[in-house]
C-alpha positions, 0 to 999 in steps of 0.5 A, spaced: 515 531 522 511 525 523 513 521 529 513 513 528 507 512 533 507 504 532 514 502 533 515 497 538 507 495 536 507 493 529 515 493 528 521 493 532 523 500 535 530 498 535 534 500 529 538 494 529 533 489 530 528 492 525 534 492 520 535 485 521 528 483 521 527 486 514 534 483 511 531 476 514 525 477 510 529 479 504 533 473 504 527 468 503 525 472 497 527 470 489 525 477 486 521 476 479 523 480 473 519 486 472 519 491 466 517 497 469 513 496 476 508 502 477 504 499 483 503 494 488 499 492 493 502 490 500 499 488 507 499 493 513 499 488 519 504 487 524 511 485 521 510 478 525 504 476 521 505 480 514 512 483 514 514 477 509 509 478 504 510 485 504 517 484 503 516 481 496 514 488 493 519 492 497 525 487 494 522 488 487 522 495 488 529 496 490 531 493 484 528 499 480 528 505 485 533 509 480 527 509 475 522 512 481 521 519 482 517 518 489 512 513 492 505 514 493 502 510 499 495 510 499 492 507 506 485 506 509 483 510 515 482 506 521 481 511 526 478 517 524 470 519 523 471 523 517 469 523 509 473 524 503 481 524 501 487 527 505 494 528 502 499 529 507 502 536 507 510 538 507 515 535 512 517 528 513 516 521 516 520 518 521 522 511 523 527 507 527 531 506 521 531 513 519 527 519 515 524 520 509 521 526 506 514 528 503 514 530 496 512 537 497 511 539 490 507 533 488 503 534 495 501 541 494 499 540 486 494 534 489 491 539 494 491 544 489 488 540 483 484 535 486 481 539 492 483 534 498 484 535 505 491 537 507 492 536 514 497 532 518 492 530 523 488 525 519 495 521 519 496 522 526 495 515 528 494 511 522 498 505 521 496 503 514 501 508 512 506 508 517 508 500 517 510 501 510 515 507 512 521 502 514 521 498 508 521 504 504 527 507 508 531 500 508 531 500 500 533 507 499 526 511 497 527 518 498 520 521 497 513 519 499 506 522 497 502 519 503 494 519 501 489 517 506 482 514 504 478 517 510 472 514 507 471 509 501 465 511 497 464 510 490 465 518 489 471 517 493 474 512 489 473 515 482 476 522 485 482 518 487 483 514 480 484 521 477 489 523 482 492 516 481 492 518 473 496 524 475 501 521 479 503 515 474 504 521 469 509 524 474 513 517 475 510 516 482 510 508 484 503 507 487 503 503 493 496 501 496 496 498 503 491 493 504 489 487 508 484 482 505 479 478 509 477 479 516 473 474 520 473 468 524 473 462 518 479 460 515 476 456 510 472 463 508 478 467 508 481 462 503 475 462 498 474 470 499 481 472 498 481 467 492 475 471 489 478 478 491 485 476 488 482 473 482 478 479 481 484 484 482 488 479 477 483 480 472 484 487 471 477 489 471 476 496 475 469 496 474 468 489 476 472 490 482 469 496 484 462 493 484 464 487 488 468 491 493 462 496 494 457 490 495 462 486 500 463 480 495 470 482 495 474 483 501 480 488 502 480 494 507 484 498 502 479 496 497 478 503 495 485 504 493 485 498 489 479 500 485 482 507 484 488 504 481 484 499 477 480 504 474 486 509 472 486 506 465 493 505 465 496 499 461 499 494 466 500 487 468 499 484 475 502 478 478 501 475 485 508 475 488 505 472 495 499 470 499 498 468 506 494 469 512 494 470 519 492 463 521 497 460 516 503 464 519 501 463 527 499 456 526 492 458 529 486 457 524 481 457 529 482 464 531 481 471 528 484 471 521 486 476 516 489 475 509 495 478 506 497 479 499 503 482 495 501 484 488 505 487 483 503 491 477 508 491 471 507 497 466 509 499 459 516 501 459 515 507 454 509 509 458 508 516 462 515 518 459 516 526 459 
């Protein structure tokens, strides 16, 4: 059972406070009608900075949860010096507002079919996956497939794209956890994020992969984004919301991080068994 290590830091540790905060986020959103959501990009900063932006994905997902078997959360590694990919073993994840189960059958299949690491140690401190858990519990998602990119080489990204294809065939929503620009220039943040977002919306996986690996596009979870764009599935992307920490805090002269919420609409008849 994975404990909520970042409760009280990235989001409220009190159940009522956490629920009230998410409800307030949702009240500010008018959802976009999507035929069949198959994937989304969400930020993973503290809720006071990126929670409102992230909520655009989760409120949209709430309306389609009955059509989704599970949610795969793909997060980048911030803490461990390791290479490759890891999938969380069987069990569950706790949050102040409840508990969510790991889709054990799927995680075992991924370990067996794709030869990835399968140890909870790799997830022990990672916040990029944890901060999505309270939102998923809040909207009633029952099963998750946590995947961490311990490294984001081209080989890792291609490997992950094969896993993404498999997950989509199993009616699993792909939730990619990623912030955008990191740095000290507000104007650079806006221009870099615009280029990164436009590359995602253009849906050219090879172009985004090359731009991410060359640092033309900036996204700390860019490997997950590239893997999805390379997955060769039919989809249409929509930018639901964009902001950055400078706009949220009002301090545009400090360290700036960009945040986006992007949803991918799939073919309603695709991947049906």
